C-alpha angles and dihedrals in degrees: 000000000000115000125185121241129204090272090052094244117136113244113218112222115218132203111268089216140008095193113138095003125112123234092256091049091049093052092048092052094046091050089049092051092054101039111110089203092062091049090049090047092053091047093049094047091245119151096224144016085238089075085079093059093062091040089057093043087051092052089053101038105025094232099162134065134160120280096020124150105229133187120201109196117199085013102168126149087023104235095129090041091055088053093044090053092048094050099040089052128202091318095052128095120219122186118186123196133187144149088233123069113257132200110250117267117213111246095017136093107233116203134187119219151073115292090215089065117093090222091057092048090053090046091054095046091049090051092049094049089210143017118316121250094197133028118193128191124180090163122136128180121240105276126234099198089246107114099207092046092047092049095052089049096054092045090053091050090048089050090053093047088047088053089050090047093050089054099050104028123105118221111283091029129138138226126201122187139171114247126177136227109314090049119226120343116246098249091048091046089050093049091048089049091051093048098040135049095225133016125187138166126225142170109212116218088248089065104097114249093235091052119102092210128115133157136243116218118199119184139177100039109212091215121178093018093060094049091047092051088051091054092048094246117149116237122222116251 
């Protein structure tokens, strides 16, 4: 990781040995060593550099507030969960869900399961003890290297996450999800604009410049009015 010398110039650290490592592994390790966000995450006791992405999104969109109920989908290794617990405070409720086992995070309920399963949805709602104010998703599918295929996969995953959010969010709530190059598909974007008062895209500074990722931030969930409209129920004026 870069360090400042007396002259103020950054010093690039290099791998001490490349023995037994593939070229791709060497490049990844070299990048990690010289990534300021990796250093900052370690200094702050955060589990991943990705924690700074949600911190920066919060600074721009004011996502968090005290006493919120928050769901973190695909939470492992827990960087976003740590931030959510910190921002929601002692009166907040944070539920982290992932298919992969995750070490406990103080102040959060950590659940193991697939958010598409009804049992997992029920477990999340039980742990929340009420509707959610914010649903976060930093999930991404395994990539194939084929841009079009990978784009379709991430959009499908975001659609499923949006479905989940619509089931658990309270009116006025927010939804944040990772998308890749190409942004949000027209149908999904139209659905989010119908369900939320505002929908915006952002690439936080912590996202690497060479990464195709960005985030869709949907705020002001319309709640029961949307569900009633879908069911064809007239709303009182």
